[in-house]
N, C-alpha and C positions, 0 to 999 in steps of 0.2 A: 683062762686066765693064757694067754699068748702074745711073743714078743713080737715086732715091728717085723719083722722077716714073715711069724707066722701071718701075721693079720694080709699083708702084701701078697705071699703063697694063698693063702683063704680066698682073699679079691677075686684074682686072677683065676683060681681054683674054680669059683663059684658063676663066677662071669661066665665060664668056658671061653678066656682066653680073651673075653672083648675088654676088662677092664686091666689096666697095666699101672695100677699106681708107680709111683716116681717114690724110691726112700724122703726124697724132702717133701713129697705130698702127704705119705704118712705120718709121716715127723710133725708136720704141724698142724695136720689135724688131731691127731694123738694131744700135744702140746693145747691147743682148742677146748678139747674135754679133761686135762687135768684142770686147767685151768678156770674151769664151768664146776668143776667138782662131780664131773659124770663119771670119770673111773678114777685108779690109783696106781701108779707104778710099786709092781712089788722089788724087795730086794734083789729078788733074781731076774731082776728087765723086763717081767711078766706084765700088762695091765691088766686089769681087774675093775668092772661094774663096782660103784658106789651104789649106796642103797639108795642116792639119790638120783642117779642114773639108771637103776632098775625101777625105779616108779617111773621115771617118765618116758621110759620103753613100754610099761605097761598103758600109760594115759595115753602114745603111739599106738600102739594095736589096737583099744578101744575104741580111736576115734578112728584106723582103719576098718576097723568091723562094722559101724557106722556107715562110713560113707559107702561101703561095696555094699551092704542091707540096702542104701537109697539108688546105690545104680544098678542092683539087682530088682528094686521095683521100675525102672525107667519104661522098658519092653510094658509091661502092662497097664500104664498108662496111657502110653502111646497108643496100644490096643483100643484103650477106652473112648479115648480121644476121637480114633479114625473113626469110630465107629457112630458118633453121635450126630 
């Protein structure tokens, strides 16, 4: 569970300073996630993922893994095509 400020700070840290979202952008995104039921706001001003949000993240991770597997196959396919 993170506050909006912590979300901003973590984004800056994780992107090594390349991303610096404004408070307005963070609150806009939080508002959209709340409206979709993907997160909930706790009494202490922190935000937490809902079951729906966690399920969607799992689906995205699964799709990412499938896509990465396809990308990993491309060099092998190109070798087979070139050798024909």
